[in-house]
C-alpha positions, 0 to 999 in steps of 0.5 A: 675500200671496195668491198670487192678487195673485203673478199675472195671465191670460196675455196679451200686455199681461201679457207686455209687464208682465213685461218693462217689470218687468225690470232690462233689456230682455232679449236671450234670454228662456228660456220653459222646459219642464217637460215636452217634447211639451205641445200647449198649452204650444207653442200659448201659446209661438207666441202669445206670440212672436207677441206679442214680434214685433209689440209688442216688436221680437223677431225671432229664435226657437230653440228646443232642436235641432239647430244645424245643421237648424235652417238649413234652416228659417231658409233656409225662412222667408227664402226659401221654399226647401223644402216645408213638409212637407219642413223639418219632416222636415230641420229639427229634432231630437229628433222636434221637427218633429212638433209640430203648433205646431213646424208652425204656428210656422215656417208663421206665420214664413214668412207674416210674412217674405213681408210684412214686409221686416225678417226674422225669424230662426230658429235651433236652438242644441243640438248634433248630439247624442241621447245619442250625437252626429253624424259631425263631417262637414257642420260640418268640411267646410262651414267648410272650404269657406268659407275660402280661401288656403293650408289646414292640409289638403285636403277629401280628408284630412278624408273620410279621416281621418273615414271612414264615417259610421257609425262615428261615429253608433254609438249603443251609444257611449253605454253603452260607451266602447270602441266610440266612435273619439272618441279614435283617431289619426284623431280626435285629428288632426281636434281639430287640423285643427279648431283650425287651421281655426278659427284661420284663420277669424278671419283671413279675416274681412275677406273674408267676407260677415257671412252667412258669417261667421256660418255659418262660426263656427256650423260652427266651434264645432260641429266642436270641439264635437262631438270634444270631446263624442266625446273623452269618449264614448270615456272610460272615467272615473267623470267621463265623463257628467257632463263629457258634459252639461257639454259639451252645455249649454256648447255650448249656451250657446255658440250662445245667445251667437250668437243674442243678437248678432242681437237679442232673441230668445225661447228654448225648451227645458226648464227644465233647460237654461235655469235658473240654477242647476245643473243635477241627474241621476240617472244609473244609480248616480250624481247628475250635476251640472253648469251649465246653458247658461242659466247659462253665457249670464248669466254672459256677459249679465248682466240682459240675460239673463231666465228663464220657467220654465214648470209644469204642474198636472195632467199628463194624470191625474197631480194635483198635491198641494195642498200642492205649488207646482203645487197651490197655483198650481191654485187660481188662477182662469185655465187659463194664468197669468203668476207673479211668482216671486219674490213667489211665494216670498215668498208661499209658505212651505214648500211640498212637494216634487211627486212626479210620476208623470209620469216626462216632468215635471220639477216646480218646485223650491220651493228655487230660485223666487227663482231664476227671473224668472217661471213660466208656469203651465198648470193642466191639459195635456191633449195630450201626446205 
């Protein structure tokens, strides 16, 4: 089989044909990033999302960004609250607010909502994390404010137990667990209170509006997730980073399941977070291995989860060897291609693994092609952030 027989130019018709080839219409369509901050990939993602909205009934977009900060963006596209500059600054984590493609996406989603009765939604699905983590204050106090009746504690009690936020956001905890307060007596008490508040949410669900139930559930799982993450930041065992990595993807997966309840959504994140197979990463002298958010989400959604990985040919001045997957795909006649990954796995035999000189690029694993539904391939990436 010629590899050209496995591919087609990436356009709206190709995206629709890809969806029709799947066993079921996905509630979550993952579009992975082989590298963050590739301008061309962001623009292609926007084109794909516009097509999904206009022709396939998609109404939600979610990105690998802070789930609580994402509320700022969702509010803006729903109501016009805030300026676009302010929303890009306060509504994204990981530096993603500086992306021109993300800015254009938010602008387009707001314009769409102004002209249509059926509204688009925006979600961040990452936790409030870098390698360190945010204070659980926002999530805990917002959840507390939405509940009624006899509560397990007052806001004043939460404030006292939380203390100054910089105790929680200390970046030194990344390498020095002794500087984390995640296993302090106050943190342990907060974990119990968070559990009690989440339990109360179910008992009070009938009195809450649909919007408040959605927000309260987000605040609850974020508070619990952050307190778990901080607990393991304070752990000095060899399992520390494996556990932290797994907890982050589990938080992502829980948020993705909540997004899926709103209807079909396009998910944009690193290939490593959306893949079906285990994630592997070298961290110092350790080899970390954990299940990705995509793998966890598929466990719950089955064939209502689909995954398009991205791959890049030339990345800046890094050119793939001709015998790698990316090198073979670079012979396709189109600048942007959509490839049937499983047919590609049948068409190429024993390709060499790509060794990229760009440390931020994660090449396709030839052994995992049958775990991918499709590949979005860019022959050349020039605009790198």
